[in-house]
mmJSON file of the N, C-alpha and C atoms, coordinates in Angstrom:
{"data_MODEL":{"atom_site":{
"group_PDB":["ATOM","ATOM","ATOM","ATOM","ATOM","ATOM","ATOM","ATOM","ATOM","ATOM","ATOM","ATOM","ATOM","ATOM","ATOM","ATOM","ATOM","ATOM","ATOM","ATOM","ATOM","ATOM","ATOM","ATOM","ATOM","ATOM","ATOM","ATOM","ATOM","ATOM","ATOM","ATOM","ATOM","ATOM","ATOM","ATOM","ATOM","ATOM","ATOM","ATOM","ATOM","ATOM","ATOM","ATOM","ATOM","ATOM","ATOM","ATOM","ATOM","ATOM","ATOM","ATOM","ATOM","ATOM","ATOM","ATOM","ATOM","ATOM","ATOM","ATOM","ATOM","ATOM","ATOM","ATOM","ATOM","ATOM","ATOM","ATOM","ATOM","ATOM","ATOM","ATOM","ATOM","ATOM","ATOM","ATOM","ATOM","ATOM","ATOM","ATOM","ATOM","ATOM","ATOM","ATOM","ATOM","ATOM","ATOM","ATOM","ATOM","ATOM","ATOM","ATOM","ATOM","ATOM","ATOM","ATOM","ATOM","ATOM","ATOM","ATOM","ATOM","ATOM","ATOM","ATOM","ATOM","ATOM","ATOM","ATOM","ATOM","ATOM","ATOM","ATOM","ATOM","ATOM","ATOM","ATOM","ATOM","ATOM","ATOM","ATOM","ATOM","ATOM","ATOM","ATOM","ATOM","ATOM","ATOM","ATOM","ATOM","ATOM","ATOM","ATOM","ATOM","ATOM","ATOM","ATOM","ATOM","ATOM","ATOM","ATOM","ATOM","ATOM","ATOM","ATOM","ATOM","ATOM","ATOM","ATOM","ATOM","ATOM","ATOM","ATOM","ATOM","ATOM","ATOM","ATOM","ATOM","ATOM","ATOM","ATOM","ATOM","ATOM","ATOM","ATOM","ATOM","ATOM","ATOM","ATOM","ATOM","ATOM","ATOM","ATOM","ATOM","ATOM","ATOM","ATOM","ATOM","ATOM","ATOM","ATOM","ATOM","ATOM","ATOM","ATOM","ATOM","ATOM","ATOM","ATOM","ATOM","ATOM","ATOM","ATOM","ATOM","ATOM","ATOM","ATOM","ATOM","ATOM","ATOM","ATOM","ATOM","ATOM","ATOM","ATOM","ATOM","ATOM","ATOM","ATOM","ATOM","ATOM"],
"id":[1,2,3,4,5,6,7,8,9,10,11,12,13,14,15,16,17,18,19,20,21,22,23,24,25,26,27,28,29,30,31,32,33,34,35,36,37,38,39,40,41,42,43,44,45,46,47,48,49,50,51,52,53,54,55,56,57,58,59,60,61,62,63,64,65,66,67,68,69,70,71,72,73,74,75,76,77,78,79,80,81,82,83,84,85,86,87,88,89,90,91,92,93,94,95,96,97,98,99,100,101,102,103,104,105,106,107,108,109,110,111,112,113,114,115,116,117,118,119,120,121,122,123,124,125,126,127,128,129,130,131,132,133,134,135,136,137,138,139,140,141,142,143,144,145,146,147,148,149,150,151,152,153,154,155,156,157,158,159,160,161,162,163,164,165,166,167,168,169,170,171,172,173,174,175,176,177,178,179,180,181,182,183,184,185,186,187,188,189,190,191,192,193,194,195,196,197,198,199,200,201,202,203,204,205,206,207,208,209,210],
"type_symbol":["N","C","C","N","C","C","N","C","C","N","C","C","N","C","C","N","C","C","N","C","C","N","C","C","N","C","C","N","C","C","N","C","C","N","C","C","N","C","C","N","C","C","N","C","C","N","C","C","N","C","C","N","C","C","N","C","C","N","C","C","N","C","C","N","C","C","N","C","C","N","C","C","N","C","C","N","C","C","N","C","C","N","C","C","N","C","C","N","C","C","N","C","C","N","C","C","N","C","C","N","C","C","N","C","C","N","C","C","N","C","C","N","C","C","N","C","C","N","C","C","N","C","C","N","C","C","N","C","C","N","C","C","N","C","C","N","C","C","N","C","C","N","C","C","N","C","C","N","C","C","N","C","C","N","C","C","N","C","C","N","C","C","N","C","C","N","C","C","N","C","C","N","C","C","N","C","C","N","C","C","N","C","C","N","C","C","N","C","C","N","C","C","N","C","C","N","C","C","N","C","C","N","C","C","N","C","C","N","C","C"],
"label_atom_id":["N","CA","C","N","CA","C","N","CA","C","N","CA","C","N","CA","C","N","CA","C","N","CA","C","N","CA","C","N","CA","C","N","CA","C","N","CA","C","N","CA","C","N","CA","C","N","CA","C","N","CA","C","N","CA","C","N","CA","C","N","CA","C","N","CA","C","N","CA","C","N","CA","C","N","CA","C","N","CA","C","N","CA","C","N","CA","C","N","CA","C","N","CA","C","N","CA","C","N","CA","C","N","CA","C","N","CA","C","N","CA","C","N","CA","C","N","CA","C","N","CA","C","N","CA","C","N","CA","C","N","CA","C","N","CA","C","N","CA","C","N","CA","C","N","CA","C","N","CA","C","N","CA","C","N","CA","C","N","CA","C","N","CA","C","N","CA","C","N","CA","C","N","CA","C","N","CA","C","N","CA","C","N","CA","C","N","CA","C","N","CA","C","N","CA","C","N","CA","C","N","CA","C","N","CA","C","N","CA","C","N","CA","C","N","CA","C","N","CA","C","N","CA","C","N","CA","C","N","CA","C","N","CA","C","N","CA","C","N","CA","C","N","CA","C"],
"label_alt_id":[null,null,null,null,null,null,null,null,null,null,null,null,null,null,null,null,null,null,null,null,null,null,null,null,null,null,null,null,null,null,null,null,null,null,null,null,null,null,null,null,null,null,null,null,null,null,null,null,null,null,null,null,null,null,null,null,null,null,null,null,null,null,null,null,null,null,null,null,null,null,null,null,null,null,null,null,null,null,null,null,null,null,null,null,null,null,null,null,null,null,null,null,null,null,null,null,null,null,null,null,null,null,null,null,null,null,null,null,null,null,null,null,null,null,null,null,null,null,null,null,null,null,null,null,null,null,null,null,null,null,null,null,null,null,null,null,null,null,null,null,null,null,null,null,null,null,null,null,null,null,null,null,null,null,null,null,null,null,null,null,null,null,null,null,null,null,null,null,null,null,null,null,null,null,null,null,null,null,null,null,null,null,null,null,null,null,null,null,null,null,null,null,null,null,null,null,null,null,null,null,null,null,null,null,null,null,null,null,null,null],
"label_comp_id":["MET","MET","MET","THR","THR","THR","LYS","LYS","LYS","HIS","HIS","HIS","LYS","LYS","LYS","TRP","TRP","TRP","LEU","LEU","LEU","THR","THR","THR","TRP","TRP","TRP","ALA","ALA","ALA","SER","SER","SER","GLU","GLU","GLU","LEU","LEU","LEU","GLN","GLN","GLN","ALA","ALA","ALA","ILE","ILE","ILE","ALA","ALA","ALA","GLN","GLN","GLN","ASN","ASN","ASN","GLY","GLY","GLY","LEU","LEU","LEU","THR","THR","THR","TYR","TYR","TYR","SER","SER","SER","LYS","LYS","LYS","ASP","ASP","ASP","ASP","ASP","ASP","PHE","PHE","PHE","ASP","ASP","ASP","GLN","GLN","GLN","HIS","HIS","HIS","VAL","VAL","VAL","ALA","ALA","ALA","TYR","TYR","TYR","PHE","PHE","PHE","SER","SER","SER","LEU","LEU","LEU","ASP","ASP","ASP","ASN","ASN","ASN","LEU","LEU","LEU","PRO","PRO","PRO","GLU","GLU","GLU","LEU","LEU","LEU","SER","SER","SER","GLN","GLN","GLN","PRO","PRO","PRO","ARG","ARG","ARG","VAL","VAL","VAL","THR","THR","THR","ASP","ASP","ASP","LYS","LYS","LYS","GLN","GLN","GLN","ILE","ILE","ILE","LYS","LYS","LYS","ILE","ILE","ILE","MET","MET","MET","TYR","TYR","TYR","LYS","LYS","LYS","HIS","HIS","HIS","TYR","TYR","TYR","LEU","LEU","LEU","GLN","GLN","GLN","PRO","PRO","PRO","ASP","ASP","ASP","LEU","LEU","LEU","PRO","PRO","PRO","THR","THR","THR","GLU","GLU","GLU","PHE","PHE","PHE","ASP","ASP","ASP"],
"label_asym_id":["A","A","A","A","A","A","A","A","A","A","A","A","A","A","A","A","A","A","A","A","A","A","A","A","A","A","A","A","A","A","A","A","A","A","A","A","A","A","A","A","A","A","A","A","A","A","A","A","A","A","A","A","A","A","A","A","A","A","A","A","A","A","A","A","A","A","A","A","A","A","A","A","A","A","A","A","A","A","A","A","A","A","A","A","A","A","A","A","A","A","A","A","A","A","A","A","A","A","A","A","A","A","A","A","A","A","A","A","A","A","A","A","A","A","A","A","A","A","A","A","A","A","A","A","A","A","A","A","A","A","A","A","A","A","A","A","A","A","A","A","A","A","A","A","A","A","A","A","A","A","A","A","A","A","A","A","A","A","A","A","A","A","A","A","A","A","A","A","A","A","A","A","A","A","A","A","A","A","A","A","A","A","A","A","A","A","A","A","A","A","A","A","A","A","A","A","A","A","A","A","A","A","A","A","A","A","A","A","A","A"],
"label_entity_id":["1","1","1","1","1","1","1","1","1","1","1","1","1","1","1","1","1","1","1","1","1","1","1","1","1","1","1","1","1","1","1","1","1","1","1","1","1","1","1","1","1","1","1","1","1","1","1","1","1","1","1","1","1","1","1","1","1","1","1","1","1","1","1","1","1","1","1","1","1","1","1","1","1","1","1","1","1","1","1","1","1","1","1","1","1","1","1","1","1","1","1","1","1","1","1","1","1","1","1","1","1","1","1","1","1","1","1","1","1","1","1","1","1","1","1","1","1","1","1","1","1","1","1","1","1","1","1","1","1","1","1","1","1","1","1","1","1","1","1","1","1","1","1","1","1","1","1","1","1","1","1","1","1","1","1","1","1","1","1","1","1","1","1","1","1","1","1","1","1","1","1","1","1","1","1","1","1","1","1","1","1","1","1","1","1","1","1","1","1","1","1","1","1","1","1","1","1","1","1","1","1","1","1","1","1","1","1","1","1","1"],
"label_seq_id":[1,1,1,2,2,2,3,3,3,4,4,4,5,5,5,6,6,6,7,7,7,8,8,8,9,9,9,10,10,10,11,11,11,12,12,12,13,13,13,14,14,14,15,15,15,16,16,16,17,17,17,18,18,18,19,19,19,20,20,20,21,21,21,22,22,22,23,23,23,24,24,24,25,25,25,26,26,26,27,27,27,28,28,28,29,29,29,30,30,30,31,31,31,32,32,32,33,33,33,34,34,34,35,35,35,36,36,36,37,37,37,38,38,38,39,39,39,40,40,40,41,41,41,42,42,42,43,43,43,44,44,44,45,45,45,46,46,46,47,47,47,48,48,48,49,49,49,50,50,50,51,51,51,52,52,52,53,53,53,54,54,54,55,55,55,56,56,56,57,57,57,58,58,58,59,59,59,60,60,60,61,61,61,62,62,62,63,63,63,64,64,64,65,65,65,66,66,66,67,67,67,68,68,68,69,69,69,70,70,70],
"pdbx_PDB_ins_code":[null,null,null,null,null,null,null,null,null,null,null,null,null,null,null,null,null,null,null,null,null,null,null,null,null,null,null,null,null,null,null,null,null,null,null,null,null,null,null,null,null,null,null,null,null,null,null,null,null,null,null,null,null,null,null,null,null,null,null,null,null,null,null,null,null,null,null,null,null,null,null,null,null,null,null,null,null,null,null,null,null,null,null,null,null,null,null,null,null,null,null,null,null,null,null,null,null,null,null,null,null,null,null,null,null,null,null,null,null,null,null,null,null,null,null,null,null,null,null,null,null,null,null,null,null,null,null,null,null,null,null,null,null,null,null,null,null,null,null,null,null,null,null,null,null,null,null,null,null,null,null,null,null,null,null,null,null,null,null,null,null,null,null,null,null,null,null,null,null,null,null,null,null,null,null,null,null,null,null,null,null,null,null,null,null,null,null,null,null,null,null,null,null,null,null,null,null,null,null,null,null,null,null,null,null,null,null,null,null,null],
"Cartn_x":[7.489,7.965,7.538,7.132,6.667,7.834,7.504,8.512,9.123,8.335,8.792,9.025,10.269,10.603,9.849,9.617,8.953,7.542,6.906,5.555,5.579,6.594,6.769,7.021,7.886,8.192,6.947,6.165,4.946,3.971,3.847,2.958,3.44,4.752,5.311,5.123,5.326,5.108,3.65,2.758,1.334,0.988,1.564,1.315,1.853,3.038,3.619,2.728,2.263,1.392,0.088,-0.477,-1.727,-1.53,-0.403,-0.095,0.03,0.656,0.788,-0.563,-1.493,-2.835,-3.583,-3.399,-4.109,-3.653,-2.354,-1.82,-1.478,-1.827,-1.553,-2.445,-1.95,-2.638,-3.721,-3.536,-4.481,-4.468,-5.304,-5.4,-4.074,-3.29,-2.011,-1.108,-1.083,-0.263,-0.738,-2.025,-2.573,-2.518,-2.511,-2.627,-1.429,-0.245,0.967,1.002,1.173,1.227,2.233,2.528,3.434,2.713,3.46,2.94,3.076,2.204,2.387,3.548,4.165,5.341,5.021,3.806,3.442,2.821,2.841,2.266,3.191,4.494,5.468,5.445,5.668,5.787,7.114,7.272,8.529,9.665,10.761,11.878,12.906,13.611,14.751,15.959,16.224,17.236,18.634,19.088,20.417,20.47,19.339,19.331,18.92,18.047,17.553,17.243,17.531,17.303,16.114,15.623,14.529,14.935,16.18,16.666,16.619,17.033,17.01,15.579,14.669,13.262,12.72,13.037,12.557,13.125,14.398,15.012,14.318,14.083,13.411,11.999,11.301,9.929,9.906,10.883,10.983,11.168,11.996,12.223,11.017,10.275,9.039,8.038,7.938,7.007,7.492,8.825,9.413,10.428,9.99,10.901,11.962,11.819,12.821,14.013,14.022,15.159,16.403,17.587,18.805,19.074,19.765,20.09,20.996,20.713,21.542,22.277,23.51,24.286,24.646,24.542,24.945,26.052],
"Cartn_y":[-221.458,-220.305,-220.452,-219.333,-219.394,-219.589,-220.034,-220.269,-218.955,-217.895,-216.608,-215.639,-215.208,-214.283,-212.963,-212.495,-211.204,-211.237,-212.397,-212.518,-212.407,-212.989,-212.867,-211.413,-210.745,-209.331,-208.469,-208.751,-207.972,-208.146,-209.367,-209.615,-208.887,-208.892,-208.202,-206.692,-206.143,-204.706,-204.328,-205.18,-204.924,-204.914,-205.826,-205.865,-204.615,-204.171,-202.951,-201.755,-201.661,-200.543,-200.568,-201.742,-201.847,-201.452,-201.856,-201.435,-199.926,-199.328,-197.874,-197.192,-197.696,-197.114,-197.332,-198.492,-198.819,-197.939,-197.705,-197.001,-195.536,-195.001,-193.588,-192.716,-191.515,-190.642,-189.784,-189.381,-188.454,-188.6,-187.799,-187.861,-187.556,-186.633,-186.277,-187.498,-188.327,-189.536,-190.522,-190.533,-191.501,-191.032,-189.747,-189.219,-188.357,-188.935,-188.195,-188.1,-186.895,-186.696,-185.592,-185.464,-184.406,-183.064,-182.008,-180.653,-180.222,-179.344,-178.783,-177.798,-177.539,-176.676,-175.261,-174.79,-173.436,-173.399,-174.543,-174.594,-175.341,-175.061,-175.738,-175.167,-175.999,-175.466,-174.728,-174.03,-173.321,-174.34,-174.031,-174.955,-174.709,-175.746,-175.623,-175.308,-174.042,-173.62,-174.209,-174.427,-175.034,-176.456,-177.141,-178.531,-178.673,-177.804,-177.928,-176.535,-176.33,-175.023,-175.078,-173.903,-173.836,-174.503,-174.277,-174.863,-176.396,-176.98,-178.433,-178.976,-178.274,-178.699,-178.688,-177.642,-177.553,-178.683,-179.02,-180.127,-181.443,-181.667,-182.908,-182.99,-181.866,-181.851,-182.136,-181.573,-181.825,-183.321,-183.972,-185.411,-186.227,-185.73,-186.402,-186.416,-185.289,-185.192,-185.958,-186.062,-186.755,-187.789,-188.933,-189.901,-190.474,-190.298,-190.83,-189.901,-188.745,-187.841,-188.481,-188.178,-188.738,-188.135,-188.872,-188.412,-187.192,-186.226,-185.021,-185.047,-184.584,-184.459,-183.005,-182.534,-181.145,-181.077],
"Cartn_z":[124.718,123.964,122.506,121.922,120.535,119.581,118.415,117.39,116.902,116.873,116.358,117.513,117.66,118.748,118.624,117.389,117.206,117.77,117.721,118.269,119.799,120.409,121.858,122.223,121.476,121.748,121.584,120.541,120.315,121.474,121.971,123.11,124.355,124.574,125.737,125.62,124.428,124.22,124.438,123.973,124.166,125.658,126.423,127.868,128.554,128.145,128.716,128.404,127.165,126.778,127.562,127.739,128.491,129.947,130.534,131.906,131.99,130.992,130.979,130.957,130.161,130.114,131.42,132.014,133.249,134.409,134.504,135.669,135.41,134.26,133.995,134.874,135.172,136.117,135.478,134.231,133.619,132.101,131.435,129.967,129.288,129.867,129.253,129.148,130.183,130.157,129.091,128.811,127.869,126.418,126.19,124.829,124.471,124.474,124.099,122.58,122.064,120.615,120.289,119.022,118.587,118.605,118.911,118.792,117.343,116.894,115.555,115.624,114.496,114.464,114.932,114.673,115.097,116.497,117.207,118.544,119.507,119.409,120.259,121.668,122.678,124.04,124.19,125.286,125.527,125.578,124.896,124.788,125.881,126.243,127.139,126.263,126.038,125.068,125.286,126.501,126.613,126.045,125.997,125.524,124.071,123.577,122.202,121.662,120.382,119.768,118.816,118.45,117.471,116.158,115.738,114.489,114.552,115.68,115.823,115.779,116.414,116.4,114.977,114.227,112.843,111.98,112.206,111.466,111.82,113.124,113.545,112.98,112.978,112.465,110.968,110.259,108.82,108.561,109.37,109.214,109.668,110.631,111.047,109.892,109.18,108.06,106.833,106.679,105.538,106.03,106.517,107.127,106.201,104.9,103.965,103.78,104.394,104.285,104.896,104.357,104.955,106.337,107.149,108.504,108.453,109.315,109.417,110.74,110.73,111.95,112.141,113.381,113.625,114.646],
"occupancy":[1.0,1.0,1.0,1.0,1.0,1.0,1.0,1.0,1.0,1.0,1.0,1.0,1.0,1.0,1.0,1.0,1.0,1.0,1.0,1.0,1.0,1.0,1.0,1.0,1.0,1.0,1.0,1.0,1.0,1.0,1.0,1.0,1.0,1.0,1.0,1.0,1.0,1.0,1.0,1.0,1.0,1.0,1.0,1.0,1.0,1.0,1.0,1.0,1.0,1.0,1.0,1.0,1.0,1.0,1.0,1.0,1.0,1.0,1.0,1.0,1.0,1.0,1.0,1.0,1.0,1.0,1.0,1.0,1.0,1.0,1.0,1.0,1.0,1.0,1.0,1.0,1.0,1.0,1.0,1.0,1.0,1.0,1.0,1.0,1.0,1.0,1.0,1.0,1.0,1.0,1.0,1.0,1.0,1.0,1.0,1.0,1.0,1.0,1.0,1.0,1.0,1.0,1.0,1.0,1.0,1.0,1.0,1.0,1.0,1.0,1.0,1.0,1.0,1.0,1.0,1.0,1.0,1.0,1.0,1.0,1.0,1.0,1.0,1.0,1.0,1.0,1.0,1.0,1.0,1.0,1.0,1.0,1.0,1.0,1.0,1.0,1.0,1.0,1.0,1.0,1.0,1.0,1.0,1.0,1.0,1.0,1.0,1.0,1.0,1.0,1.0,1.0,1.0,1.0,1.0,1.0,1.0,1.0,1.0,1.0,1.0,1.0,1.0,1.0,1.0,1.0,1.0,1.0,1.0,1.0,1.0,1.0,1.0,1.0,1.0,1.0,1.0,1.0,1.0,1.0,1.0,1.0,1.0,1.0,1.0,1.0,1.0,1.0,1.0,1.0,1.0,1.0,1.0,1.0,1.0,1.0,1.0,1.0,1.0,1.0,1.0,1.0,1.0,1.0,1.0,1.0,1.0,1.0,1.0,1.0],
"B_iso_or_equiv":[0.0,0.0,0.0,0.0,0.0,0.0,0.0,0.0,0.0,0.0,0.0,0.0,0.0,0.0,0.0,0.0,0.0,0.0,0.0,0.0,0.0,0.0,0.0,0.0,0.0,0.0,0.0,0.0,0.0,0.0,0.0,0.0,0.0,0.0,0.0,0.0,0.0,0.0,0.0,0.0,0.0,0.0,0.0,0.0,0.0,0.0,0.0,0.0,0.0,0.0,0.0,0.0,0.0,0.0,0.0,0.0,0.0,0.0,0.0,0.0,0.0,0.0,0.0,0.0,0.0,0.0,0.0,0.0,0.0,0.0,0.0,0.0,0.0,0.0,0.0,0.0,0.0,0.0,0.0,0.0,0.0,0.0,0.0,0.0,0.0,0.0,0.0,0.0,0.0,0.0,0.0,0.0,0.0,0.0,0.0,0.0,0.0,0.0,0.0,0.0,0.0,0.0,0.0,0.0,0.0,0.0,0.0,0.0,0.0,0.0,0.0,0.0,0.0,0.0,0.0,0.0,0.0,0.0,0.0,0.0,0.0,0.0,0.0,0.0,0.0,0.0,0.0,0.0,0.0,0.0,0.0,0.0,0.0,0.0,0.0,0.0,0.0,0.0,0.0,0.0,0.0,0.0,0.0,0.0,0.0,0.0,0.0,0.0,0.0,0.0,0.0,0.0,0.0,0.0,0.0,0.0,0.0,0.0,0.0,0.0,0.0,0.0,0.0,0.0,0.0,0.0,0.0,0.0,0.0,0.0,0.0,0.0,0.0,0.0,0.0,0.0,0.0,0.0,0.0,0.0,0.0,0.0,0.0,0.0,0.0,0.0,0.0,0.0,0.0,0.0,0.0,0.0,0.0,0.0,0.0,0.0,0.0,0.0,0.0,0.0,0.0,0.0,0.0,0.0,0.0,0.0,0.0,0.0,0.0,0.0],
"pdbx_formal_charge":[null,null,null,null,null,null,null,null,null,null,null,null,null,null,null,null,null,null,null,null,null,null,null,null,null,null,null,null,null,null,null,null,null,null,null,null,null,null,null,null,null,null,null,null,null,null,null,null,null,null,null,null,null,null,null,null,null,null,null,null,null,null,null,null,null,null,null,null,null,null,null,null,null,null,null,null,null,null,null,null,null,null,null,null,null,null,null,null,null,null,null,null,null,null,null,null,null,null,null,null,null,null,null,null,null,null,null,null,null,null,null,null,null,null,null,null,null,null,null,null,null,null,null,null,null,null,null,null,null,null,null,null,null,null,null,null,null,null,null,null,null,null,null,null,null,null,null,null,null,null,null,null,null,null,null,null,null,null,null,null,null,null,null,null,null,null,null,null,null,null,null,null,null,null,null,null,null,null,null,null,null,null,null,null,null,null,null,null,null,null,null,null,null,null,null,null,null,null,null,null,null,null,null,null,null,null,null,null,null,null],
"auth_seq_id":[1,1,1,2,2,2,3,3,3,4,4,4,5,5,5,6,6,6,7,7,7,8,8,8,9,9,9,10,10,10,11,11,11,12,12,12,13,13,13,14,14,14,15,15,15,16,16,16,17,17,17,18,18,18,19,19,19,20,20,20,21,21,21,22,22,22,23,23,23,24,24,24,25,25,25,26,26,26,27,27,27,28,28,28,29,29,29,30,30,30,31,31,31,32,32,32,33,33,33,34,34,34,35,35,35,36,36,36,37,37,37,38,38,38,39,39,39,40,40,40,41,41,41,42,42,42,43,43,43,44,44,44,45,45,45,46,46,46,47,47,47,48,48,48,49,49,49,50,50,50,51,51,51,52,52,52,53,53,53,54,54,54,55,55,55,56,56,56,57,57,57,58,58,58,59,59,59,60,60,60,61,61,61,62,62,62,63,63,63,64,64,64,65,65,65,66,66,66,67,67,67,68,68,68,69,69,69,70,70,70],
"auth_comp_id":["MET","MET","MET","THR","THR","THR","LYS","LYS","LYS","HIS","HIS","HIS","LYS","LYS","LYS","TRP","TRP","TRP","LEU","LEU","LEU","THR","THR","THR","TRP","TRP","TRP","ALA","ALA","ALA","SER","SER","SER","GLU","GLU","GLU","LEU","LEU","LEU","GLN","GLN","GLN","ALA","ALA","ALA","ILE","ILE","ILE","ALA","ALA","ALA","GLN","GLN","GLN","ASN","ASN","ASN","GLY","GLY","GLY","LEU","LEU","LEU","THR","THR","THR","TYR","TYR","TYR","SER","SER","SER","LYS","LYS","LYS","ASP","ASP","ASP","ASP","ASP","ASP","PHE","PHE","PHE","ASP","ASP","ASP","GLN","GLN","GLN","HIS","HIS","HIS","VAL","VAL","VAL","ALA","ALA","ALA","TYR","TYR","TYR","PHE","PHE","PHE","SER","SER","SER","LEU","LEU","LEU","ASP","ASP","ASP","ASN","ASN","ASN","LEU","LEU","LEU","PRO","PRO","PRO","GLU","GLU","GLU","LEU","LEU","LEU","SER","SER","SER","GLN","GLN","GLN","PRO","PRO","PRO","ARG","ARG","ARG","VAL","VAL","VAL","THR","THR","THR","ASP","ASP","ASP","LYS","LYS","LYS","GLN","GLN","GLN","ILE","ILE","ILE","LYS","LYS","LYS","ILE","ILE","ILE","MET","MET","MET","TYR","TYR","TYR","LYS","LYS","LYS","HIS","HIS","HIS","TYR","TYR","TYR","LEU","LEU","LEU","GLN","GLN","GLN","PRO","PRO","PRO","ASP","ASP","ASP","LEU","LEU","LEU","PRO","PRO","PRO","THR","THR","THR","GLU","GLU","GLU","PHE","PHE","PHE","ASP","ASP","ASP"],
"auth_asym_id":["A","A","A","A","A","A","A","A","A","A","A","A","A","A","A","A","A","A","A","A","A","A","A","A","A","A","A","A","A","A","A","A","A","A","A","A","A","A","A","A","A","A","A","A","A","A","A","A","A","A","A","A","A","A","A","A","A","A","A","A","A","A","A","A","A","A","A","A","A","A","A","A","A","A","A","A","A","A","A","A","A","A","A","A","A","A","A","A","A","A","A","A","A","A","A","A","A","A","A","A","A","A","A","A","A","A","A","A","A","A","A","A","A","A","A","A","A","A","A","A","A","A","A","A","A","A","A","A","A","A","A","A","A","A","A","A","A","A","A","A","A","A","A","A","A","A","A","A","A","A","A","A","A","A","A","A","A","A","A","A","A","A","A","A","A","A","A","A","A","A","A","A","A","A","A","A","A","A","A","A","A","A","A","A","A","A","A","A","A","A","A","A","A","A","A","A","A","A","A","A","A","A","A","A","A","A","A","A","A","A"],
"auth_atom_id":["N","CA","C","N","CA","C","N","CA","C","N","CA","C","N","CA","C","N","CA","C","N","CA","C","N","CA","C","N","CA","C","N","CA","C","N","CA","C","N","CA","C","N","CA","C","N","CA","C","N","CA","C","N","CA","C","N","CA","C","N","CA","C","N","CA","C","N","CA","C","N","CA","C","N","CA","C","N","CA","C","N","CA","C","N","CA","C","N","CA","C","N","CA","C","N","CA","C","N","CA","C","N","CA","C","N","CA","C","N","CA","C","N","CA","C","N","CA","C","N","CA","C","N","CA","C","N","CA","C","N","CA","C","N","CA","C","N","CA","C","N","CA","C","N","CA","C","N","CA","C","N","CA","C","N","CA","C","N","CA","C","N","CA","C","N","CA","C","N","CA","C","N","CA","C","N","CA","C","N","CA","C","N","CA","C","N","CA","C","N","CA","C","N","CA","C","N","CA","C","N","CA","C","N","CA","C","N","CA","C","N","CA","C","N","CA","C","N","CA","C","N","CA","C","N","CA","C","N","CA","C","N","CA","C","N","CA","C","N","CA","C","N","CA","C"],
"pdbx_PDB_model_num":[1,1,1,1,1,1,1,1,1,1,1,1,1,1,1,1,1,1,1,1,1,1,1,1,1,1,1,1,1,1,1,1,1,1,1,1,1,1,1,1,1,1,1,1,1,1,1,1,1,1,1,1,1,1,1,1,1,1,1,1,1,1,1,1,1,1,1,1,1,1,1,1,1,1,1,1,1,1,1,1,1,1,1,1,1,1,1,1,1,1,1,1,1,1,1,1,1,1,1,1,1,1,1,1,1,1,1,1,1,1,1,1,1,1,1,1,1,1,1,1,1,1,1,1,1,1,1,1,1,1,1,1,1,1,1,1,1,1,1,1,1,1,1,1,1,1,1,1,1,1,1,1,1,1,1,1,1,1,1,1,1,1,1,1,1,1,1,1,1,1,1,1,1,1,1,1,1,1,1,1,1,1,1,1,1,1,1,1,1,1,1,1,1,1,1,1,1,1,1,1,1,1,1,1,1,1,1,1,1,1]
}}}
C-alpha cells in the first residue's frame, strides 16, 4: 500500500474511468458534457424546473457563488 491514500484513490478512479471508456456502448456514453443554457433537452418538470436549471447553470459558470437553498 502506498504511503499516500490520495494516490491510491487516484489510481482506483483512473481504473474505473478507463473501464467506463472500454465498456461504453457508444459516443454518447464516452462524451458526456453540459448542455448550453439555450440548448437544454426537454425537462422532467415534476423533478426539476426551468428556474432550478438556470440557478444551477449560474453556479456552474461562477463556482464561487454561495450555496442557494430553495
